[in-house]
C-alpha positions as CSV (number, residue, x, y, z in Angstrom):
1,M,2.6,-11.7,83.4
2,I,3.8,-10.1,86.6
3,A,6.0,-13.1,87.4
4,R,7.6,-13.1,83.9
5,F,8.2,-9.4,84.3
6,L,9.9,-9.7,87.7
7,C,12.1,-12.6,86.4
8,S,13.1,-10.4,83.5
9,V,14.1,-7.5,85.7
10,I,16.2,-9.8,87.9
11,L,17.8,-11.5,84.9
12,F,18.7,-8.3,83.1
13,G,19.1,-5.9,86.1
14,G,22.9,-6.0,85.9
15,W,22.8,-5.0,82.2
16,A,20.4,-2.1,82.9
17,L,22.7,-0.8,85.6
18,A,25.5,-0.7,83.1
19,I,23.7,1.8,80.9
20,E,25.3,5.2,81.3
21,R,22.8,7.9,82.1
22,G,21.8,9.7,79.0
23,E,23.3,7.1,76.7
24,E,22.3,7.6,73.1
25,I,21.0,4.6,71.1
26,R,20.2,5.0,67.4
27,L,16.8,3.7,66.4
28,W,18.0,2.2,63.2
29,P,21.7,1.2,63.5
30,H,22.2,1.2,59.7
31,G,20.2,4.3,58.9
32,A,16.6,5.3,59.2
33,P,14.1,4.7,56.3
34,G,14.2,7.9,54.3
35,S,17.7,8.7,55.5
36,E,19.5,5.8,53.8
37,G,23.0,6.7,52.7
38,E,22.9,10.0,54.7
39,T,26.5,11.0,55.7
40,A,25.9,14.7,56.6
41,S,26.7,15.7,60.2
42,E,23.9,16.7,62.6
43,V,23.9,20.3,63.8
44,F,23.5,20.9,67.5
45,Q,24.4,23.3,70.3
46,P,26.6,21.7,73.0
47,G,25.3,21.4,76.5
48,D,27.0,21.5,79.9
49,N,27.3,17.8,79.6
50,A,29.4,16.9,76.6
51,R,27.3,13.8,75.9
52,L,24.0,15.7,75.9
53,P,23.5,18.5,73.3
54,K,21.1,21.1,74.5
55,Q,19.5,21.9,71.1
56,F,19.4,20.2,67.7
57,T,18.7,22.1,64.4
58,V,19.5,19.3,62.0
59,V,18.7,15.6,62.7
60,H,19.5,12.7,60.3
61,Y,20.1,9.9,62.8
62,P,17.0,9.5,65.0
63,S,17.8,8.1,68.4
64,I,16.7,7.8,72.0
65,Y,18.6,9.0,75.1
66,V,18.2,6.5,77.9
67,F,17.5,7.7,81.4
68,L,16.8,4.9,83.9
69,P,15.7,5.6,87.5
70,P,17.7,4.3,90.5
71,K,17.1,0.6,90.9
72,E,15.6,1.1,94.3
73,K,13.0,3.6,92.9
74,A,12.1,1.9,89.6
75,N,8.5,0.9,89.4
76,G,8.5,-0.5,85.8
77,M,6.8,2.4,84.1
78,A,8.4,4.1,81.1
79,V,7.8,7.2,78.9
80,V,9.2,8.1,75.5
81,I,9.5,12.0,75.4
82,A,9.3,14.1,72.3
83,P,10.7,17.6,72.8
84,G,9.2,20.6,71.0
85,G,10.8,23.2,68.7
86,G,8.3,23.8,65.9
87,H,9.8,20.9,63.8
88,S,12.7,23.3,63.0
89,Q,14.7,22.5,66.2
90,L,14.6,20.3,69.2
91,V,14.6,22.0,72.6
92,I,15.9,18.7,74.0
93,D,17.3,19.9,77.3
94,K,14.2,21.8,78.6
95,E,11.6,19.5,77.1
96,G,13.6,16.3,77.1
97,Y,16.4,15.7,79.7
98,E,14.7,17.8,82.4
99,I,11.4,15.8,81.9
100,A,13.4,12.5,82.1
101,D,14.9,13.7,85.4
102,W,11.4,14.3,86.8
103,L,10.3,10.9,85.6
104,N,13.3,9.3,87.2
105,R,12.6,11.0,90.5
106,N,9.2,9.3,90.3
107,G,10.7,5.9,89.5
108,I,9.8,6.1,85.8
109,A,12.3,5.3,83.0
110,G,12.6,8.2,80.5
111,F,13.6,7.8,76.8
112,V,14.2,11.2,75.1
113,L,13.4,11.0,71.4
114,K,15.6,12.8,68.9
115,Y,13.4,12.8,65.8
116,R,13.9,14.2,62.3
117,L,12.9,17.8,61.7
118,A,10.4,18.5,58.9
119,R,10.8,22.3,59.0
120,A,14.5,22.8,59.4
121,P,16.1,24.8,56.5
122,G,16.6,22.6,53.5
123,S,15.0,19.6,55.2
124,H,13.4,16.9,53.0
125,Y,11.7,15.3,55.9
126,T,8.0,15.4,56.8
127,V,6.2,15.1,60.1
128,E,4.0,12.2,59.1
129,G,6.6,10.5,56.9
130,D,9.6,10.8,59.2
131,A,8.9,12.2,62.7
132,L,6.0,9.8,63.2
133,P,8.0,6.7,62.1
134,D,10.7,7.8,64.5
135,A,8.2,7.9,67.3
136,A,6.8,4.5,66.3
137,R,10.3,3.0,66.2
138,A,11.1,4.5,69.6
139,M,8.0,2.9,71.1
140,R,8.8,-0.5,69.5
141,M,12.4,-0.3,70.7
142,V,11.5,0.4,74.3
143,R,8.9,-2.3,74.3
144,S,11.1,-4.9,72.6
145,R,14.0,-4.2,75.1
146,A,11.7,-3.8,78.1
147,A,13.3,-6.7,80.0
148,E,16.8,-5.3,79.6
149,W,15.7,-1.9,81.0
150,G,13.5,-3.1,83.8
151,V,10.3,-1.9,82.1
152,D,6.9,-3.4,82.0
153,P,5.9,-3.6,78.3
154,A,2.3,-2.9,79.2
155,R,3.1,0.4,80.9
156,I,5.0,2.4,78.3
157,G,3.6,5.9,77.5
158,F,4.5,8.7,75.1
159,M,4.8,12.4,76.1
160,G,5.2,15.3,73.7
161,F,5.6,19.1,74.0
162,S,4.4,21.6,71.4
163,A,5.6,20.1,68.0
164,G,6.4,17.0,70.1
165,G,2.8,17.2,71.2
166,E,1.8,16.8,67.6
167,V,4.1,13.8,67.4
168,A,2.4,12.4,70.6
169,A,-1.1,13.0,69.1
170,L,0.0,11.2,65.9
171,I,1.5,8.1,67.6
172,E,-1.5,7.8,70.0
173,T,-3.9,7.7,67.0
174,R,-1.8,6.0,64.2
175,F,-0.2,3.1,66.0
176,D,-0.1,-0.6,64.9
177,A,0.4,-4.0,66.5
178,G,3.8,-4.6,64.8
179,N,4.9,-7.0,62.1
180,D,5.1,-10.6,63.4
181,S,6.8,-11.8,60.3
182,S,9.7,-9.2,60.4
183,S,13.2,-10.4,60.7
184,D,13.9,-7.4,62.9
185,P,12.7,-8.1,66.5
186,V,12.1,-4.4,67.1
187,E,9.6,-4.2,64.2
188,R,7.6,-7.1,65.8
189,A,6.6,-5.0,68.8
190,S,3.6,-2.8,69.0
191,S,3.9,1.0,68.6
192,R,0.8,1.8,70.6
193,P,1.5,3.8,73.7
194,D,-0.3,2.5,76.8
195,F,-1.0,6.1,77.8
196,A,-0.2,9.5,76.3
197,V,0.7,12.9,77.8
198,V,0.1,15.8,75.4
199,V,1.5,19.2,76.4
200,Y,0.6,22.4,74.6
201,P,0.4,20.6,71.2
202,G,0.4,22.4,67.9
203,F,-1.0,20.9,64.7
204,K,-3.4,21.8,61.9
205,P,-7.1,21.1,62.3
206,G,-8.3,17.9,60.7
207,T,-4.9,16.2,60.8
208,I,-5.7,14.0,63.8
209,T,-8.4,11.4,63.7
210,V,-9.0,9.6,67.1
211,P,-9.7,5.9,67.0
212,K,-11.8,4.2,69.7
213,D,-8.8,2.3,70.9
214,A,-6.6,5.3,71.5
215,P,-4.8,5.2,74.9
216,P,-5.9,7.2,78.0
217,T,-4.6,10.7,77.6
218,F,-3.5,13.6,79.9
219,L,-3.6,17.1,78.3
220,V,-2.3,20.4,79.6
221,C,-1.9,23.9,78.3
222,A,-2.2,27.6,79.3
223,D,-5.1,29.7,78.3
224,D,-2.8,32.6,77.3
225,D,-1.2,30.3,74.7
226,R,-4.2,30.9,72.4
227,S,-3.4,28.8,69.3
228,H,-2.3,25.8,71.3
229,V,-5.1,25.9,73.8
230,V,-7.6,25.6,71.0
231,T,-5.7,22.5,69.7
232,T,-5.6,21.0,73.2
233,V,-9.3,21.5,73.8
234,N,-10.2,20.1,70.4
235,L,-8.1,17.0,70.9
236,Y,-9.7,16.5,74.3
237,L,-13.2,16.7,72.7
238,D,-12.2,14.3,70.0
239,L,-11.0,11.8,72.5
240,E,-14.2,12.2,74.5
241,K,-16.3,11.6,71.4
242,Q,-14.6,8.2,71.0
243,G,-15.0,7.4,74.7
244,V,-11.3,7.5,75.4
245,S,-10.6,8.3,79.1
246,S,-8.9,11.7,79.2
247,E,-8.0,14.4,81.7
248,M,-7.3,18.0,80.7
249,H,-5.9,21.0,82.7
250,I,-6.0,24.5,81.3
251,Y,-4.2,27.1,83.4
252,A,-5.1,30.8,83.1
253,S,-1.5,31.8,82.5
254,G,1.9,30.3,81.7
255,A,2.2,31.1,78.0
256,H,3.9,28.7,75.6
257,G,6.8,26.4,76.4
258,F,6.6,26.3,80.2
259,G,7.9,22.7,80.4
260,M,8.6,21.9,84.0
261,R,10.7,25.0,84.8
262,P,9.2,27.1,87.7
263,K,7.3,30.2,86.6
264,H,5.9,31.0,90.0
265,L,2.4,30.5,88.7
266,P,-0.2,27.8,89.3
267,V,0.9,26.1,86.1
268,D,4.0,25.0,88.0
269,T,1.9,22.3,89.7
270,W,0.9,20.5,86.5
271,P,3.5,17.7,87.1
272,D,1.7,17.0,90.4
273,R,-1.6,16.6,88.6
274,L,0.1,14.3,86.1
275,R,1.5,12.1,88.9
276,E,-2.0,12.0,90.5
277,W,-3.5,11.0,87.1
278,M,-0.9,8.2,86.7
279,A,-1.7,7.0,90.2
280,D,-5.4,7.1,89.4
281,R,-4.8,5.1,86.3
282,K,-3.0,2.5,88.4
283,L,0.2,3.0,86.3
284,F,2.4,2.9,89.3
285,K,1.5,-0.7,90.1
286,E,4.4,-3.2,90.5
């Protein structure tokens, strides 16, 4: 397995280096299921980088933005990142690109997910019917193209913030092994994350059922984010009931939406705890 992975990295390394930082790749080139025939424009707020919008309020064409670490730092790990925004917007700079930058500094490939918004004005999309399939397709795409991007297909995780935390909780509990008979090579890949990172998630009680084969999970929230800390703790307890290895950090203060931006509070150190957890799980292995 390791030998095949190293050969793949060498074979496709030149292609990976040709990927432009933040390059957008649509998950379904000819339109996502449920968005067939859609021709409307997406609505977004431009960012400092013309290629990377800072916020989306209408999404019809789900995609991933590819952030690969420098070749000399890459360790083969990858994470699909689902930004938050209450399913009415995507805070894709703060809870997407900035997270990918942190991952890259740690040698990890980041794939920022632009998923369809169930609560945007006039939206006909749903969380379970559209955002979850977008997350599953993103996992399949990264796994199916792992060799091209220098990624180990057995070390691909999913990280979500707030509403994206709900998407993370859904994909880590409602994955499948892929469809071996599909003519689409992406659909043949498994959608199961090898690990999950769930940050101040928000979802209704009773909507998440944890299976025994859910992946190891890291959870973090602030205690003064009352509604989301209850969700975080309940998910942790549900994981524990199924014997799923989990680690949870609840900080006294930090409120909602802290991401990885400094607040000059102890919550600022949560990325260090995440990296330690990844090392403890042997996810950094070559």
